[in-house]
TIDO-950891 format. One record per residue: residue in three letters; chain; x, y negated, z negated of N, C-alpha, C in turn. Coordinates in nm, 4 decimals. Layout:
REM TIDO-950891
+-----+---+----------+----------+----------+----------+----------+----------+----------+----------+----------+
:   r : c :      n.X :      n.Y :      n.Z :     ca.X :     ca.Y :     ca.Z :      c.X :      c.Y :      c.Z :
+-----+---+----------+----------+----------+----------+----------+----------+----------+----------+----------+
: Ala : A :        X :        Y :        Z :        X :        Y :        Z :        X :        Y :        Z :
...
+-----+---+----------+----------+----------+----------+----------+----------+----------+----------+----------+
This chain:
REM TIDO-950891
+-----+---+----------+----------+----------+----------+----------+----------+----------+----------+----------+
:   r : c :      n.X :      n.Y :      n.Z :     ca.X :     ca.Y :     ca.Z :      c.X :      c.Y :      c.Z :
+-----+---+----------+----------+----------+----------+----------+----------+----------+----------+----------+
: Unk : A :   0.1108 :   0.0904 :  -0.0168 :   0.0190 :   0.0090 :   0.0253 :   0.0897 :  -0.1440 :   0.0270 :
: Unk : A :   0.1628 :  -0.1493 :  -0.0771 :   0.3049 :  -0.2360 :  -0.0471 :   0.3645 :  -0.3062 :   0.0173 :
: Unk : A :   0.3895 :  -0.1401 :   0.1134 :   0.4139 :  -0.1852 :   0.2440 :   0.3535 :  -0.2587 :   0.3402 :
: Unk : A :   0.2241 :  -0.1948 :   0.3584 :   0.0868 :  -0.2926 :   0.4169 :   0.1224 :  -0.4609 :   0.4358 :
: Unk : A :   0.1145 :  -0.4171 :   0.3192 :   0.1535 :  -0.5985 :   0.2725 :   0.2508 :  -0.6707 :   0.3060 :
: Unk : A :   0.3418 :  -0.6008 :   0.2881 :   0.4472 :  -0.6891 :   0.3316 :   0.4423 :  -0.7229 :   0.4648 :
: Unk : A :   0.4081 :  -0.5860 :   0.5291 :   0.3673 :  -0.5936 :   0.6890 :   0.2710 :  -0.7692 :   0.7496 :
: Unk : A :   0.1894 :  -0.7653 :   0.6537 :   0.1384 :  -0.8693 :   0.6639 :   0.1156 :  -0.9774 :   0.6974 :
: Unk : A :   0.2397 :  -0.9837 :   0.5690 :   0.2632 :  -1.0733 :   0.5505 :   0.3646 :  -1.1883 :   0.6440 :
: Unk : A :   0.4504 :  -1.0586 :   0.6211 :   0.5621 :  -1.0883 :   0.7882 :   0.4249 :  -1.1612 :   0.9275 :
: Unk : A :   0.3576 :  -1.1123 :   0.9420 :   0.2335 :  -1.1272 :   1.0098 :   0.2170 :  -1.2568 :   1.0224 :
: Unk : A :   0.1502 :  -1.3198 :   0.9021 :   0.1256 :  -1.4491 :   0.8741 :   0.1823 :  -1.4902 :   0.8753 :
: Unk : A :   0.3246 :  -1.4801 :   0.8546 :   0.4539 :  -1.6204 :   0.8291 :   0.4427 :  -1.6187 :   0.9850 :
: Unk : A :   0.4653 :  -1.5130 :   1.0378 :   0.5075 :  -1.5303 :   1.2026 :   0.4053 :  -1.6723 :   1.3195 :
: Unk : A :   0.3292 :  -1.6305 :   1.2273 :   0.1910 :  -1.6754 :   1.3145 :   0.1935 :  -1.8632 :   1.2826 :
: Unk : A :   0.2057 :  -1.8983 :   1.1762 :   0.2438 :  -1.9580 :   1.0581 :   0.3667 :  -2.0693 :   1.1427 :
: Unk : A :   0.4564 :  -1.9638 :   1.1719 :   0.5761 :  -2.0655 :   1.2512 :   0.5429 :  -2.0816 :   1.3978 :
: Unk : A :   0.5208 :  -1.9925 :   1.4535 :   0.4161 :  -2.0692 :   1.5918 :   0.3228 :  -2.2130 :   1.6171 :
: Unk : A :   0.2529 :  -2.1732 :   1.5019 :   0.1834 :  -2.3155 :   1.5299 :   0.3109 :  -2.4599 :   1.4817 :
: Unk : A :   0.3835 :  -2.3797 :   1.4105 :   0.4724 :  -2.5388 :   1.3796 :   0.5775 :  -2.5075 :   1.5350 :
: Unk : A :   0.6078 :  -2.4214 :   1.5954 :   0.6363 :  -2.4032 :   1.6831 :   0.5528 :  -2.5291 :   1.7834 :
: Unk : A :   0.4736 :  -2.4673 :   1.8063 :   0.3030 :  -2.5027 :   1.9012 :   0.3242 :  -2.7026 :   1.8772 :
: Unk : A :   0.3358 :  -2.7288 :   1.7076 :   0.3591 :  -2.8537 :   1.7226 :   0.4235 :  -2.9309 :   1.7413 :
: Unk : A :   0.6055 :  -2.8991 :   1.7093 :   0.7099 :  -2.9617 :   1.7799 :   0.7107 :  -2.9503 :   1.9439 :
: Unk : A :   0.6734 :  -2.8953 :   1.9731 :   0.6738 :  -2.9224 :   2.1464 :   0.5934 :  -2.9939 :   2.1865 :
: Unk : A :   0.4955 :  -2.9966 :   2.1545 :   0.3691 :  -3.0722 :   2.1955 :   0.4520 :  -3.2553 :   2.0985 :
: Unk : A :   0.5004 :  -3.3216 :   2.0096 :   0.5897 :  -3.4028 :   1.9874 :   0.6953 :  -3.4112 :   2.1265 :
: Unk : A :   0.7569 :  -3.3184 :   2.1359 :   0.8914 :  -3.3637 :   2.1976 :   0.8041 :  -3.3820 :   2.3716 :
: Unk : A :   0.6981 :  -3.2764 :   2.4205 :   0.6205 :  -3.3323 :   2.6060 :   0.5576 :  -3.4606 :   2.5047 :
: Unk : A :   0.4941 :  -3.5337 :   2.4121 :   0.4849 :  -3.6410 :   2.4256 :   0.6108 :  -3.7469 :   2.4111 :
: Unk : A :   0.6975 :  -3.7414 :   2.4084 :   0.8198 :  -3.8322 :   2.3335 :   0.8659 :  -3.8277 :   2.5078 :
: Unk : A :   0.8591 :  -3.7915 :   2.6194 :   0.9625 :  -3.7578 :   2.7424 :   0.9218 :  -3.8656 :   2.8291 :
: Unk : A :   0.8011 :  -3.8988 :   2.8194 :   0.6760 :  -4.0479 :   2.9309 :   0.7556 :  -4.1614 :   2.8444 :
: Unk : A :   0.7685 :  -4.1588 :   2.7341 :   0.8299 :  -4.2935 :   2.6669 :   0.9792 :  -4.2890 :   2.6924 :
: Unk : A :   1.0831 :  -4.2450 :   2.6764 :   1.2332 :  -4.2144 :   2.6919 :   1.2502 :  -4.2090 :   2.8354 :
: Unk : A :   1.2176 :  -4.1673 :   2.9541 :   1.1592 :  -4.1813 :   3.0640 :   1.2157 :  -4.3483 :   3.1151 :
: Unk : A :   1.0966 :  -4.3940 :   3.0663 :   1.0610 :  -4.5417 :   3.0623 :   1.1234 :  -4.6885 :   3.0104 :
: Unk : A :   1.2085 :  -4.6186 :   2.9017 :   1.2974 :  -4.6604 :   2.8613 :   1.4357 :  -4.6463 :   2.9450 :
: Unk : A :   1.4602 :  -4.5501 :   3.0082 :   1.5598 :  -4.5604 :   3.0977 :   1.5769 :  -4.5960 :   3.1664 :
: Unk : A :   1.4700 :  -4.6339 :   3.2537 :   1.4004 :  -4.6846 :   3.4040 :   1.4398 :  -4.8509 :   3.3390 :
: Unk : A :   1.4062 :  -4.8863 :   3.2913 :   1.4162 :  -5.0138 :   3.2178 :   1.5477 :  -5.0531 :   3.2201 :
: Unk : A :   1.6366 :  -4.9811 :   3.1439 :   1.8180 :  -5.0030 :   3.1198 :   1.8211 :  -4.9755 :   3.2639 :
: Unk : A :   1.8146 :  -4.9085 :   3.3221 :   1.8209 :  -4.9502 :   3.4611 :   1.8432 :  -5.0423 :   3.5528 :
: Unk : A :   1.7358 :  -5.0801 :   3.5497 :   1.6587 :  -5.2062 :   3.5977 :   1.8108 :  -5.3381 :   3.5508 :
: Unk : A :   1.7699 :  -5.3096 :   3.4029 :   1.8664 :  -5.4210 :   3.3207 :   2.0407 :  -5.4493 :   3.3925 :
: Unk : A :   2.0646 :  -5.3110 :   3.3933 :   2.2185 :  -5.2814 :   3.4410 :   2.2381 :  -5.3016 :   3.5976 :
: Unk : A :   2.1286 :  -5.2935 :   3.6685 :   2.0967 :  -5.3582 :   3.7782 :   2.0959 :  -5.5230 :   3.8137 :
: Unk : A :   2.0390 :  -5.5881 :   3.7180 :   2.0286 :  -5.7060 :   3.7349 :   2.1793 :  -5.7831 :   3.7070 :
: Unk : A :   2.2509 :  -5.7427 :   3.6482 :   2.3652 :  -5.7482 :   3.5350 :   2.4618 :  -5.7284 :   3.6829 :
: Unk : A :   2.4705 :  -5.6068 :   3.7588 :   2.5472 :  -5.6067 :   3.8828 :   2.5323 :  -5.6951 :   3.9902 :
: Unk : A :   2.4070 :  -5.7386 :   4.0003 :   2.3531 :  -5.8323 :   4.0870 :   2.4729 :  -5.9635 :   4.1041 :
: Unk : A :   2.4277 :  -5.9775 :   3.9630 :   2.4741 :  -6.1151 :   3.9210 :   2.6364 :  -6.1022 :   3.8661 :
: Unk : A :   2.6907 :  -5.9779 :   3.8396 :   2.8194 :  -6.0330 :   3.8299 :   2.8597 :  -6.0169 :   4.0122 :
: Unk : A :   2.8451 :  -5.9537 :   4.0695 :   2.8355 :  -5.9063 :   4.2751 :   2.8528 :  -6.0860 :   4.2819 :
: Unk : A :   2.7197 :  -6.1546 :   4.2482 :   2.7446 :  -6.2779 :   4.3129 :   2.8094 :  -6.3849 :   4.2637 :
: Unk : A :   2.8806 :  -6.4090 :   4.1240 :   2.9462 :  -6.4714 :   4.0617 :   3.0643 :  -6.4967 :   4.0911 :
: Unk : A :   3.1178 :  -6.3277 :   4.0618 :   3.2677 :  -6.2760 :   4.0930 :   3.3308 :  -6.2144 :   4.2029 :
: Unk : A :   3.2130 :  -6.2528 :   4.3158 :   3.3027 :  -6.1785 :   4.4156 :   3.4489 :  -6.2368 :   4.4997 :
: Unk : A :   3.3974 :  -6.3781 :   4.5299 :   3.5570 :  -6.3970 :   4.5558 :   3.6489 :  -6.3873 :   4.4576 :
: Unk : A :   3.6327 :  -6.3887 :   4.3519 :   3.7367 :  -6.4188 :   4.2653 :   3.8540 :  -6.2732 :   4.2712 :
: Unk : A :   3.7291 :  -6.1489 :   4.2531 :   3.8020 :  -6.0288 :   4.2476 :   3.7549 :  -5.9389 :   4.3709 :
: Unk : A :   3.7305 :  -5.9397 :   4.4735 :   3.6601 :  -5.8665 :   4.5934 :   3.6762 :  -5.7154 :   4.5243 :
: Unk : A :   3.8203 :  -5.6744 :   4.4972 :   3.8030 :  -5.5312 :   4.4652 :   3.7705 :  -5.4866 :   4.3964 :
: Unk : A :   3.7019 :  -5.5406 :   4.2866 :   3.6073 :  -5.4614 :   4.2206 :   3.4547 :  -5.5317 :   4.2528 :
: Unk : A :   3.4175 :  -5.6867 :   4.2891 :   3.3083 :  -5.7404 :   4.2798 :   3.2613 :  -5.7346 :   4.4056 :
: Unk : A :   3.3002 :  -5.7022 :   4.5029 :   3.2734 :  -5.6898 :   4.6216 :   3.1223 :  -5.6314 :   4.6992 :
: Unk : A :   3.1420 :  -5.5261 :   4.6561 :   3.0228 :  -5.4430 :   4.7071 :   2.9411 :  -5.3901 :   4.5523 :
: Unk : A :   2.8193 :  -5.4007 :   4.5631 :   2.7178 :  -5.4122 :   4.4647 :   2.6969 :  -5.2264 :   4.4349 :
: Unk : A :   2.7262 :  -5.1602 :   4.4525 :   2.6943 :  -5.0571 :   4.4141 :   2.8449 :  -4.9758 :   4.3566 :
: Unk : A :   2.9323 :  -5.0378 :   4.3747 :   3.0884 :  -5.0382 :   4.2860 :   3.0618 :  -5.0892 :   4.1626 :
: Unk : A :   2.9237 :  -5.2268 :   4.2035 :   2.9725 :  -5.3165 :   4.0579 :   2.8390 :  -5.2413 :   3.9682 :
: Unk : A :   2.7345 :  -5.1897 :   4.0003 :   2.6321 :  -5.0816 :   3.9493 :   2.7065 :  -4.9761 :   3.8096 :
: Unk : A :   2.8082 :  -4.9177 :   3.8961 :   2.9223 :  -4.8083 :   3.8727 :   2.9829 :  -4.8531 :   3.7412 :
: Unk : A :   3.0277 :  -5.0097 :   3.7396 :   3.1495 :  -5.0696 :   3.6979 :   3.0616 :  -5.0534 :   3.5814 :
: Unk : A :   2.9174 :  -5.1670 :   3.5794 :   2.8253 :  -5.1749 :   3.4646 :   2.7405 :  -5.0906 :   3.3568 :
: Unk : A :   2.7732 :  -5.0126 :   3.4230 :   2.7229 :  -4.8780 :   3.3244 :   2.8269 :  -4.7692 :   3.2532 :
: Unk : A :   2.9066 :  -4.7926 :   3.3323 :   3.0880 :  -4.6569 :   3.2370 :   3.1662 :  -4.7635 :   3.1574 :
: Unk : A :   3.1435 :  -4.9419 :   3.2084 :   3.2576 :  -5.0338 :   3.1281 :   3.1756 :  -5.1098 :   3.0104 :
+-----+---+----------+----------+----------+----------+----------+----------+----------+----------+----------+
């Protein structure tokens, strides 16, 4: 009789752990869209700084600021 109760107890703990896991997955899935929005806003801001830097410093240092795509890379990684 005791073994049967222990097995039942394990099953109950397993189902409660699955409910917690479902709750965790639901919270993570709800957080994906806001994180993607923040990433897009960050990319837009980096692009704005790259455009400004390309326009301001293009004549002073053309090897770094002459091409917009190079400036996008520099703004993000420096």
